[in-house]
MARZATI-641258 format. One record per residue: y, z, x of N, C-alpha, C in turn; residue in three letters. Coordinates in steps of 0.2 Angstrom, whole numbers, padded with zeros to 4 digits. Layout:
BEGIN
{{Y,Z,X},{Y,Z,X},{Y,Z,X},'ALA'},
...
END
This chain:
BEGIN
{{0657,0440,0359},{0654,0438,0350},{0654,0435,0350},'UNK'},
{{0653,0430,0355},{0645,0425,0353},{0640,0424,0350},'UNK'},
{{0639,0431,0355},{0631,0432,0355},{0630,0436,0346},'UNK'},
{{0637,0437,0342},{0633,0438,0338},{0632,0437,0333},'UNK'},
{{0627,0435,0330},{0623,0430,0324},{0629,0430,0319},'UNK'},
{{0629,0422,0317},{0637,0426,0312},{0631,0422,0303},'UNK'},
{{0635,0422,0300},{0629,0419,0291},{0631,0414,0292},'UNK'},
{{0630,0413,0287},{0627,0405,0284},{0633,0402,0282},'UNK'},
{{0637,0395,0282},{0639,0397,0275},{0636,0392,0270},'UNK'},
{{0640,0396,0265},{0637,0393,0257},{0638,0387,0257},'UNK'},
{{0633,0381,0251},{0639,0375,0250},{0641,0375,0244},'UNK'},
{{0646,0374,0242},{0651,0372,0240},{0650,0371,0231},'UNK'},
{{0649,0370,0227},{0652,0365,0222},{0657,0362,0222},'UNK'},
{{0662,0364,0223},{0669,0361,0219},{0673,0362,0226},'UNK'},
{{0679,0361,0228},{0685,0361,0230},{0688,0366,0228},'UNK'},
{{0686,0369,0223},{0689,0377,0221},{0685,0383,0222},'UNK'},
{{0679,0380,0220},{0672,0388,0223},{0676,0388,0230},'UNK'},
{{0675,0382,0234},{0678,0385,0241},{0681,0390,0245},'UNK'},
{{0691,0386,0239},{0698,0392,0242},{0694,0396,0238},'UNK'},
{{0692,0398,0234},{0690,0406,0231},{0685,0409,0234},'UNK'},
{{0680,0405,0238},{0675,0411,0243},{0681,0414,0250},'UNK'},
{{0686,0407,0252},{0688,0408,0262},{0693,0411,0254},'UNK'},
{{0695,0413,0251},{0700,0418,0251},{0700,0425,0249},'UNK'},
{{0689,0428,0248},{0687,0434,0248},{0684,0432,0254},'UNK'},
{{0686,0433,0258},{0679,0434,0263},{0683,0430,0271},'UNK'},
{{0678,0434,0276},{0681,0435,0282},{0679,0430,0286},'UNK'},
{{0682,0424,0289},{0677,0417,0292},{0676,0420,0298},'UNK'},
{{0680,0426,0305},{0675,0426,0309},{0668,0430,0307},'UNK'},
{{0663,0431,0302},{0656,0433,0301},{0654,0426,0299},'UNK'},
{{0660,0421,0300},{0653,0413,0298},{0654,0409,0304},'UNK'},
{{0660,0411,0306},{0660,0405,0313},{0664,0410,0319},'UNK'},
{{0661,0403,0325},{0660,0407,0329},{0670,0406,0333},'UNK'},
{{0675,0409,0333},{0682,0403,0333},{0685,0403,0342},'UNK'},
{{0678,0406,0345},{0680,0404,0351},{0676,0398,0355},'UNK'},
{{0675,0399,0353},{0673,0390,0353},{0675,0385,0347},'UNK'},
{{0680,0385,0345},{0685,0380,0343},{0688,0377,0349},'UNK'},
{{0691,0370,0344},{0694,0366,0348},{0699,0360,0343},'UNK'},
{{0705,0361,0347},{0710,0360,0343},{0712,0352,0340},'UNK'},
{{0710,0349,0338},{0712,0343,0333},{0718,0341,0329},'UNK'},
{{0718,0336,0330},{0725,0330,0326},{0722,0323,0325},'UNK'},
{{0723,0325,0315},{0722,0323,0310},{0726,0321,0307},'UNK'},
{{0729,0311,0310},{0736,0309,0308},{0734,0305,0301},'UNK'},
{{0731,0302,0300},{0731,0301,0293},{0728,0307,0287},'UNK'},
{{0728,0312,0288},{0728,0318,0284},{0735,0317,0277},'UNK'},
{{0731,0315,0272},{0741,0315,0267},{0737,0322,0264},'UNK'},
{{0743,0328,0261},{0746,0332,0259},{0745,0332,0250},'UNK'},
{{0737,0337,0247},{0740,0336,0241},{0744,0335,0236},'UNK'},
{{0744,0332,0233},{0753,0330,0227},{0746,0333,0222},'UNK'},
{{0757,0335,0216},{0754,0335,0210},{0759,0335,0209},'UNK'},
{{0762,0329,0204},{0765,0328,0199},{0767,0332,0195},'UNK'},
{{0773,0333,0193},{0778,0337,0189},{0784,0333,0185},'UNK'},
{{0789,0334,0181},{0792,0333,0179},{0796,0338,0180},'UNK'},
{{0803,0334,0177},{0808,0340,0183},{0813,0333,0177},'UNK'},
{{0818,0340,0172},{0821,0333,0169},{0833,0336,0174},'UNK'},
{{0836,0330,0177},{0838,0330,0182},{0845,0324,0175},'UNK'},
{{0853,0327,0176},{0858,0324,0174},{0857,0317,0177},'UNK'},
{{0859,0314,0172},{0858,0307,0174},{0861,0303,0179},'UNK'},
{{0870,0306,0180},{0873,0305,0186},{0869,0304,0190},'UNK'},
{{0867,0314,0192},{0862,0312,0200},{0857,0307,0200},'UNK'},
{{0854,0305,0196},{0848,0304,0196},{0852,0296,0199},'UNK'},
{{0859,0293,0194},{0860,0289,0198},{0866,0289,0206},'UNK'},
{{0867,0295,0207},{0868,0296,0214},{0862,0293,0217},'UNK'},
{{0856,0297,0216},{0853,0298,0221},{0851,0291,0224},'UNK'},
{{0849,0286,0220},{0848,0280,0218},{0854,0277,0222},'UNK'},
{{0860,0274,0222},{0863,0276,0229},{0863,0272,0234},'UNK'},
{{0861,0281,0238},{0861,0284,0244},{0851,0282,0243},'UNK'},
{{0850,0282,0241},{0843,0278,0242},{0843,0270,0242},'UNK'},
{{0849,0268,0240},{0849,0260,0242},{0853,0258,0249},'UNK'},
{{0854,0261,0249},{0857,0260,0256},{0855,0267,0261},'UNK'},
{{0849,0268,0260},{0843,0270,0264},{0839,0265,0265},'UNK'},
{{0840,0262,0257},{0831,0255,0259},{0827,0260,0259},'UNK'},
{{0827,0267,0255},{0821,0268,0253},{0820,0268,0243},'UNK'},
{{0814,0270,0241},{0812,0271,0235},{0816,0282,0234},'UNK'},
{{0822,0280,0229},{0826,0287,0227},{0818,0294,0225},'UNK'},
{{0815,0291,0224},{0810,0297,0224},{0808,0305,0232},'UNK'},
{{0807,0295,0234},{0805,0297,0243},{0811,0300,0245},'UNK'},
{{0817,0299,0243},{0825,0300,0245},{0825,0308,0244},'UNK'},
{{0821,0309,0236},{0823,0317,0233},{0817,0323,0237},'UNK'},
{{0812,0320,0238},{0806,0326,0244},{0809,0324,0249},'UNK'},
{{0813,0319,0253},{0814,0322,0257},{0820,0329,0258},'UNK'},
{{0825,0326,0253},{0833,0330,0252},{0828,0339,0252},'UNK'},
{{0822,0339,0245},{0821,0340,0245},{0815,0348,0250},'UNK'},
{{0812,0346,0254},{0809,0346,0260},{0815,0348,0265},'UNK'},
{{0820,0345,0265},{0821,0346,0271},{0827,0353,0268},'UNK'},
{{0829,0355,0262},{0832,0361,0256},{0828,0367,0257},'UNK'},
{{0821,0363,0257},{0817,0371,0259},{0816,0373,0266},'UNK'},
{{0814,0371,0269},{0813,0374,0276},{0817,0377,0279},'UNK'},
{{0826,0373,0276},{0833,0375,0277},{0832,0382,0275},'UNK'},
{{0831,0384,0269},{0831,0390,0266},{0827,0394,0270},'UNK'},
{{0818,0392,0272},{0812,0397,0272},{0816,0400,0281},'UNK'},
{{0817,0395,0285},{0821,0399,0290},{0826,0402,0292},'UNK'},
{{0831,0402,0284},{0835,0409,0285},{0835,0415,0287},'UNK'},
END
């Protein structure tokens, strides 16, 4: 397949525009995946989105107690607990 001419990838003005493009186009028409290499991006951080969530004060206080025992911020502990539960549910 490497002898087949690939299409040029267009220039995108925004990341959103690029996402929309790749959601409707086959990358194999643009990229010769047989020449791809695996790389590690150790400092890559996931995109974060701020949300607002209402929790009973008692849960927040208990979370703070647990977080204090583990010497981590309670928001970080909440993210850990949430990620673990989501993974557990997805693995069922």
